[in-house]
C-alpha positions in Angstrom: 0.0 0.0 0.0 1.2 3.4 -0.8 0.3 6.8 0.6 -2.4 8.6 -1.4 -1.1 11.9 -2.8 -2.5 14.9 -1.0 -4.8 17.5 -2.7 -6.4 20.8 -2.0 -8.9 21.6 -4.7 -12.1 23.5 -5.1 -15.4 21.7 -5.5 -18.4 22.6 -7.6 -19.5 25.2 -5.0 -16.0 26.8 -4.7 -15.2 25.1 -1.3 -11.8 23.6 -0.8 -11.3 19.9 0.0 -8.1 18.1 0.9 -7.2 14.5 1.5 -7.0 15.2 5.3 -10.7 16.1 5.3 -11.3 12.4 4.6 -9.0 11.0 7.3 -10.7 8.3 9.3 -13.1 7.5 6.4 -12.9 5.4 3.3 -12.7 7.4 0.1 -13.5 6.5 -3.5 -11.5 9.0 -5.6 -12.2 8.8 -9.3 -10.6 10.7 -12.2 -12.6 11.4 -15.4 -11.8 13.2 -18.6 -14.6 15.8 -19.1 -17.9 17.0 -17.7 -21.1 16.3 -19.6 -19.6 13.9 -22.1 -21.3 10.5 -22.7 -18.9 8.2 -20.8 -18.3 10.7 -18.0 -22.0 11.4 -17.5 -22.7 7.6 -17.4 -20.1 7.1 -14.8 -21.2 10.1 -12.6 -24.9 9.0 -12.8 -23.9 5.5 -11.9 -22.2 6.8 -8.7 -25.2 9.1 -8.1 -27.7 6.2 -8.4 -25.6 4.0 -6.1 -25.1 6.7 -3.5 -27.3 5.2 -0.9 -25.2 2.0 -1.0 -21.9 3.6 -1.3 -22.3 6.3 1.4 -22.6 3.6 4.0 -19.1 2.5 3.0 -17.2 5.5 1.7 -17.3 9.1 0.4 -17.1 9.6 -3.3 -15.1 12.4 -5.0 -14.6 12.9 -8.7 -11.8 15.0 -10.2 -11.3 16.4 -13.7 -9.4 19.3 -15.1 -12.7 21.1 -15.8 -13.5 24.4 -14.1 -15.5 24.9 -10.9 -18.3 26.5 -13.0 -18.3 23.6 -15.4 -18.5 21.2 -12.5 -21.4 23.2 -11.0 -23.4 23.0 -14.3 -22.6 19.3 -14.7 -23.6 18.6 -11.1 -26.8 20.6 -11.3 -27.9 19.2 -14.7 -27.6 15.6 -13.5 -28.5 16.2 -9.8 -25.1 14.7 -8.7 -25.0 14.1 -4.9 -21.3 13.9 -4.4 -18.2 16.2 -4.6 -16.5 17.1 -7.9 -13.1 18.7 -7.6 -11.5 21.0 -10.2 -7.9 20.4 -11.1 -7.2 22.8 -14.1 -3.4 22.5 -13.7 -3.8 18.6 -13.6 -1.2 18.4 -10.8 -3.4 16.1 -8.7 -4.3 14.1 -11.8 -0.6 13.6 -12.5 0.2 12.8 -8.9 -2.3 9.8 -9.2 -0.6 8.8 -12.5 -3.8 9.5 -14.4 -2.5 12.0 -16.9 -1.6 10.0 -20.0 -1.1 10.1 -23.7 -4.4 9.5 -25.5 -5.5 9.3 -29.2 -8.7 10.6 -30.7 -9.4 10.7 -34.4 -5.7 10.1 -35.2 -4.4 12.9 -33.0 -2.3 12.3 -29.9 -2.7 14.5 -26.8 -2.3 14.3 -23.1 -5.5 13.8 -21.1 -7.1 12.3 -18.0 -7.4 8.5 -17.8 -10.6 7.1 -16.3 -9.1 5.7 -13.1 -10.5 5.1 -9.6 -8.7 4.7 -6.3 -10.0 3.3 -3.0 -8.3 5.1 -0.1 -8.5 3.6 3.4 -9.1 5.7 6.6 -5.3 6.0 7.1 -4.8 7.7 3.7 -3.3 4.6 1.9 -4.4 3.5 -1.6 -5.7 0.0 -1.2 -7.2 -0.6 -4.6 -6.7 0.9 -8.1 -8.9 0.6 -11.1 -7.1 1.7 -14.3 -9.1 2.4 -17.5 -12.5 1.9 -15.9 -15.7 0.8 -17.8 -18.1 3.6 -16.8 -21.4 1.8 -16.8 -21.1 -0.8 -14.0 -18.3 0.7 -12.0 -20.2 1.6 -8.9 -21.3 -2.0 -8.3 -17.7 -3.1 -8.6 -16.7 -0.4 -6.1 -19.4 -1.4 -3.6 -18.3 -5.1 -3.8 -14.7 -4.2 -3.3 -15.4 -1.8 -0.4 -17.4 -4.5 1.4 -14.6 -7.1 1.0 -11.9 -4.6 2.0 -13.8 -3.6 5.1 -14.7 -7.1 6.3 
């Protein structure tokens, strides 16, 4: 297990959150490419719909390089019931090794990989999901949280 990199980023309401705010709790920290795109919307709504089951086990926090105002629109549009953090400089995304070369329509660029990390109450990464499938991810997280906490 390795220490989860710290962060101090603004959420969709302009409030700052850091890793230490979650000390003593389990945390599901997920990275996604862009607000209001098909895969990212599917993943966020999947977490939203599973909130009742997940919140008994862990807090959920999403991070992308989109702005605070973009996160606010995205959160309001889909009635998201968890925190979205804005990392426009992608420092935290890079710290979690989620900033990678990507290809789209024959062009290469750097962007955010769809990765999720389960962080235990001591701030250690205990599980990593790299290149996540957005549609059934919340169920997989719930299952793993239950087994990690038993």
